[in-house]
N, C-alpha and C positions, 0 to 999 in steps of 0.2 A: 765293755759288756754289761757291767752293772745295771747301767741306766735301761737298758735293752730288756733286761731280766725284770726290773721292776715295772717296767710298763706292761710287760705280757704276763705276770704271773697272777693275774685273776682265774685261778686255776681250779677246776673241778675235776679230779680223776675219778669221778664214780664211775663205774662200769669197766676201769682199766684193769688188767690183771697184774697189778702192781707198778709203781712208777718206774718208767724206763732210767736205767742207768746211764751215765755219762759215756758210758764205752759201746752203747749199743750203736749200731748202723740203722739209721732210720731211712726207711724207702716209702715214698710218697706215691702210691699207686700199686694195684693190684692186680693188672693184666699180666700178659706172658712176660713183658720186659721186666716188671717189677718182681715176679714170682721166681723167674728164673734165675734172676741176680740173687734173690735170697736164698735158694737152695744152692746156688754155688758158693757162696759165702760160708755155708755151714761148715764148721760148729760155731763160728764167730756169733754173738749174739745180735740178732736183727729184729727189728720191729717194723712191720708192714703196716702201713696207714691206707685202709679201704675206706672209700666213700660209701660203698654199698657192700652187702653181703657179697662173698666172693663168689666170682662168677657172673654177677648179676649187673655190675657197672662198667665192664670192660670191652672194649671193641674187639679185643682178641677172642672174645667167646663168640663173635657174630662172624669172624671170618669164614668164608666158605670155601674158595678155591682150594688154598692148601699153602703149603710153605716150600718155596723154589730151592733147589739144591742141586747140584750136577751129580746125581748117583744112577743116571741110566746108562745102560750100555751105548757107546758111541758118544756119550757128552763128555764135557770136561769144564773143569773151574775156568780154564782159559777162554772158553766159548761163553760161559755164564758170565765172567767178568766183561767181556767184550759185548754183550747184550745189553747188560746194565748200563756201560759207559753211553753206548748209540742212543738207548732211550732216555737218557737223562740231559739229552739236547745241548751239549757242549761244556756243561759245567759240573760234570761227575768228578770227585777225586779219584784219579786212576788207582792210586795206592790204596785206598779204602775199598773201591770195587773188587780188587783182586783178593784181599786179605778177607773180606766177608766171603766172596766165592771158596776160597781156598778152605776156609773154617768151616763152610756149611755142611760138607758131609759128617764131619766129628760131631757137630751139634745135632744132627739128627739122630745119630747113635745116642746121643746123651737123652734126647726125648723118648727113644725107644727104651733105654734104661729106666725112665721115669715111668713106663708103662704106655706110651701113646701106641694105641693099634693101627698103625698105618696101612692102609690097603696093600695087600701082596697077592701076587698070582699063585697057583699050585707048584711051582717052583722056586717060591719064595722072594721073587725080583718084586721091586715096588710097582705099584700099577701108577703110572704117570700121566699128567695131563697138559696140554701145551695151551699157554695164554698168549695173549696179545704181545708182540716184539720178542717174544723167546724163539731163537732157532731151532730149539729141541724141545721135546717133551720131558720137563723136569719139576714139574709141581707134583709134590707127594701129597697124597689126600688120605683122608678116613670117610669111608661110607659116602663117596662120592662128594658131598658139600659139607661135610660135618668136621673138616680139619680143627677150625677155631675151638669148636665146643670139646671135641675128643682131647685136644691137647689141653686146654684149660681144667678140663676134669680131672686129667692124670696129674698135673702140677698142683692142683688144689689139695688133691688126697696126699701127694708126698710132702706139702708145706703143712698139712695138719699131723703129719706123722712125724714132723723133725722138731724136736724139742727145743733147739736153740731158735726158732723162728717164732714170734708172737705176733697176731694180727689184732688190730684194733679196726673193728668195722663200724662205719656210720660216722665217721670223722673225716673233715675234710681240712686240708691246709691251706692257709690264706696268707701267710707271710712265712718269710725266711728271717732267723735272727742272725744278724752279722756283728761279729766283734769289731772294736775299734781298728783292727789291723787288716780288715776285710775279709777274715776268716768267717766261714758260715759255720756257726755252733748249734743250730736248732731250727726248729719249725714253730710256728704257731698253729694250732688246730682249732678248729670249731666243729660244735655238734649241731648241725642245722635242726630246728624245731618247725612245726607247722606254722608257728607264728612268726618265723624269720630265724635269726641266728639265737644260737645257744650262747653257752659260757665258752669263754676262750681257755686254752690249754698251753701251755708252754712244755716243749718236748726237747731236752738236750740230746745232742748227737756228736758222737765221734765223727761220723761222715753222714753226710746227706745224699741221697739218690732219688732225683725226680724221675717218674715214670708213670707220669699221669695221662698219656694219651694225646688226644688231637685238640682241634678247635671246632668239630662239626656242629657244636650247639651255639656257634656263633650266627649260624647260616640258617635259614628258614626250611631248606630242604636239604636233610642230611641223613647218610646211613649210619651215622654213631650215635651211642647212648648219650643221652642228657647230661652225664657227667662229663662228656669231652668239650670243656669250657674254655680251654687255651689259658686257665688260672695260672700255671707254673709259668709259662711265659712271661706274664707280668711280674709275679713274685720275683724270678731271677732278674729281669731288667730292673725292677725297683732297687734291688740289692747290687746292681752295677754290673750284669753279666753282658755278654755279648749276644746277640740274637742273629742268627743267620738264616738268609733264604726265606724270609717270612711271606713275600709275594707269591711263591709257589704253593698253590693248593689245588691239588686234584680234585677234579669231579668225575664221579663215576657215570658214565652214561646210561646205565641201565637200572636205576632204582624204580621199585614198582610204584607207578603212579597212582595210588588209589587212595590218597587223602590220608595216610598214616604217617604219624610223627614219633619217633624217626621212622623214615621211610625205608621198607624191608629191600634188601639186594636181590637182584636176580644175577647171580655170580657170572662172572665173564667165561667159565669154564663152559657154560651153555653154547656161547658162541663158538668156543673151541671145539665142541661137538657137532657145530655144523648149524646152530641157529641163525637166523637173519632178523636184520631190522628192516621194517617197512613202515611206510607212512599210511595216512589215512586214505590216500588215493590208490595205494596197493602196490605202490612202487617201492622196490629195493635201491635205495638211494646210496649206499656206502660205496659201492662199486665205483659209482663216477666222480668219487672224492678222494679215493685211495685204492690203488690196485689190491692191498691187502685187506681190503672190504672190510668185514666188522672185526677182524684181528687187527687192525691200524691202531697205534698208541692211542691211549685212554683219551688224551685230550683233543685229538683228531675227532675221534669218534663221538665224544661229548659235545664238541662245538657242532658238528654235523646235525645232531639231535635235536639241540638248542636251536639251531636256526630253522629246522624243520617245525618245532613248536612256536617259534616266532613268527612263521609265516602262516600260523593258523592250522598246521596241519598236526594231528596226533601222531605219535611213534609208538610202534608196537614191536615187540620181540617175539619173533615166530619161530617156536619150538614143534610144532605139530610133526613135521616130515623128520628133521633131524633126530627126534627124541620119541615124541609121541607117546605112544602106550608104556613106555619104559621110564617115563619122567619121575613116577612117586617112588620107582625104586633107586633110580640112580642119582636124583637130586630130592632128597627127601625134605631139605630145609626150606628150598625154595617152594617145593608142592605145599607145605604147611602154610607158606606166606600167601600163596596164592589161595589157597582154599579159604582162608579167613577173609581174603578179599571178593570171594565169590567169583575166583576165575579157576577154570580147570584148563591148566597149560599143555593138556594133551590133545584137547580140541579148540580150546580158545588162545586168543592172541592175549600177549600181556602188556598193558599199557604201562610205558616207561619214560622216565625223565631225567635229564643230569642231576646228580645230588653231590653236595660235598661228601668227600668220602676219606681223603688223607692228606696230612699236611706235610710236604717235603721238608719246609722249614722248622725251625725251633730254637733250641738254645744251642749254641756253637759248642762242640766239642771236639775232642783230637781222637786218634786211634784208641786211647785207652778209657773215652768216655767221660774225660776231666772237662769241666767247663771251665772259662776264664777266672771263676772264683775259688780260691782254697777252700777245700773240704766240701766241694759240691761237685756231683757228678751227675750226667743225665743220661737216660737209656729208652730206646724205644721212639715211638711217634714224637714225643716231647722234645726230642734232640735231633740235632742237623748235624749228623756225621760227613756229609759229603757224598754219601752213596747214592743219594736218588737223584740229586741235582735238580733240574727243572720238572721232571716228569717220571716219577717212581715206576720201576718196572715191576708188572704185576706178580703177586706173590713173594716180593723181596723184602714187604715189611715184617713178617714174623720171623725170616731170617734173620734181619738186621736185629730183632729184638733178642734173639738168643745168642748170637755171635758176640754183640756188643755185652749183652747180660753177664757173659762169661769174662769178657775182658775188664767189664768193671769190677766185678768181683775179685778176680786177679790182681788189679791194681790196688784195690783197697787192702786186702789181705797182705801184700808186700808192704805197702806203706803204714799200715796202722801200727804194727809192733813197734817201729822205731818212732813213731810219732813225728812223721816227716810228709805228712799229705803235702803234694804239689799241686800246681795247676799249670795251665799252658796258656801261652799269649797269642790270642787271635790277631792276625792282620787288619788294622782297621781300614776299611774300604768300602765305599758305596759305589755301585754301577751307576754311570752316566753324571757323574759330578764328582670296726666292728660294732658299729651299732646295729640293733636288731631292725631289720627292715620291714616296711607294710607290705604285706604280701601281694595286695592288689597291683601298688604302684610298681614293685619289682617286677611282676608279671609283665606288665605295661611295658616297662622298661626294656624288659628281654627281647619282648615281640618287635618293639621299635629297633633294636640292635640288629635283629636277625633280618627284619626286613631293609635296612639299611647295607648290609652285607650282600644280600642275595642280589639286591638290586643293582649295587655299583662296584662290588669287590666280587662280583660271581664268575660265570663261565666266559662273560665278555667285559672287557674294562674300557673305560675312555678318562683321559685326563681330568675333563669337566665333571663327570660321575665322580671319580676319586676325588676330587677336592670338596665336592658336595659332602660326600661320606665323610670325611676328615672334620669337617666344620659340624657336622650333626653328632658325630661321635663325640667330640670334643663338648659339645652343648650338654649331652646326655651324661658325660662324665661328671660335668659339673654339677649338676643337677642331681646325682646319685654320689656325692663325694664321701657321705657316711655310710654307705653299704659296700663294705670291701669286697664281697663276691661280686658285684656288678662293676665296680671300678677296676678290677683285676680283669674281667672279661673285656670292658670296653678298651683299656690299655692294650691288651692284645691285639683287638681288633683294628685299632689305629695303627700299631705298628705294621700288621698286614697292609693296610691301606696306603700308610705312608711310603713303604717299601715298594708297593706296586706303582705308585705315582712316579717315584725315583727312576724305576726302570722304563725307559722309553723306547721299548721295543716288544716284540711276543717272542716267547720263548718256552717251550713245553707247556706246563698247565697255565701260564701267566700269558693272557692274550689281550692286547690293546687295539681296540678299532682304529685309534687314531696313529699307531705306530704298528702296522701289522706285520712288517717283516721283522726278520732276526737281525740283529747288528753284530757283525762278528765282533766287532771292539768291544762288545759288553759281555763277551764269554768269560763272564768271571762270578764268583759268587759275592753276594750281599751280605756284608757284616753292619748291624747297626745296633747303636744303644740308645738308652732312655734320653742320654744327652743330645744326642742327634734328633730325636723326636722334639724334644722342647726347643730345640735351635729351629727347626723346621716351623714349629708354632710360633716363634718368636719372628721369623722373617715374614709369615703370613699375616700376622697383627700389624708390624709395619707397614706392610704393603695396604692393608685394608684403612689404615688411620692415615696414610699419605694424602695431602692436600690435592684435589685435581689439578690435572695440567691446564695451563693458562690457553684459553684460544687462540689460535693463530689470528694474526690481524689480516 
């Protein structure tokens, strides 16, 4: 450990509210998962690392539809779990689905206790929406489409009022500090500047919780904030952690196609209220693809929209009849996005396209949120708990964040007093077999990365394209070895592409044009490490360097 500390102690704690003590639980990420975990840990001392001012860099803030929970009349947690398992295309962990559904109503009550103003009718019942692949109305909303923002605002206020929680804003983690025995003992932070990286800071921790969100910024078209760069996947993998299901990326079929980055989202709740998808020929094409039409699972709808665009036809969301004049009142967030794009959705069609929206994969965890590394937990989108399988059920993401936020907090609370932090062992199985960066060159490399991922690792994939992606990503990684932010992004991208290449079938959010069918023999999760990725590189290198076969006589 001494060597690690010496290497990372080029420290500038200017702006910190006192140096964190070794007893702090350090949470990387300040979205719903990170803040809820911090609140549940109180009064234990917690330091939350936020890349942006609270509320500005979190995907949770942008969530429109709401949070799924079986709180409506006639619904049940058993039905919710069954819908989750069915949507996950054969690889959901049923025990995890059941525990998340069972604990969901209690976590809704927790959020109410923190001041979240969920929509209710005059009799006090929740106003619920139905989204794709749900058998019941069970999406709890706030002001129609403001759930994410309202939940985050309430939790931010609660965090600010909690003395045991300190928030460090404007800092990003770029490495984990691991002792010789493999225990995670801290994180290395960087405070980015306009000229590139700032100075590093080492933060010791009694426990580290990764809650950094998804991987949207690895793709050219995404609904995620620019901070969703997948860096924590790379940090954990470099430290030796197991990564699960990285190939499963969910593309939302109705991002507003108006040249805005990140792409504003037209929530699925619009389709739940009867909005339809039509192409530039005026055809409502979804009913010919799936009897559920616009409320088919997201991967089905996303591919249908993608294929329409590939055929040269634009795609539009038609809300004029189903919502019409009530749009501004019922869906104010989407209304605002449309207004900024020069669209009046009550009378105009909304142009849409699929965009990277959610990563079902992540750092492998158990039912307590423990990773395969001692001292390290993960929660929220950065984690892979087994809940989502190959295709996340709509509005289950916020639910998972609060259910596992509470579980992680309980686990740490039980383990820390006795200094007996544990870890779990992931079964190892693969299906089918700081230096300152130049701003201009970093921007160019990031754009190249995003284009590679969208072109070859996007809505539809092929073995040839994935191999090309891995070659190009590896070359980019080699040429940007001194930029840890880029290196982390590129490593995360390579793990997604490698797992997609290894899974020779189509399942959920992962679609291979060269293997378009689902293979029942591959109904298992992916578990992959950095060593596996390096082994794949070695095999590819040996094949490329092999002499050509002699010509037949």
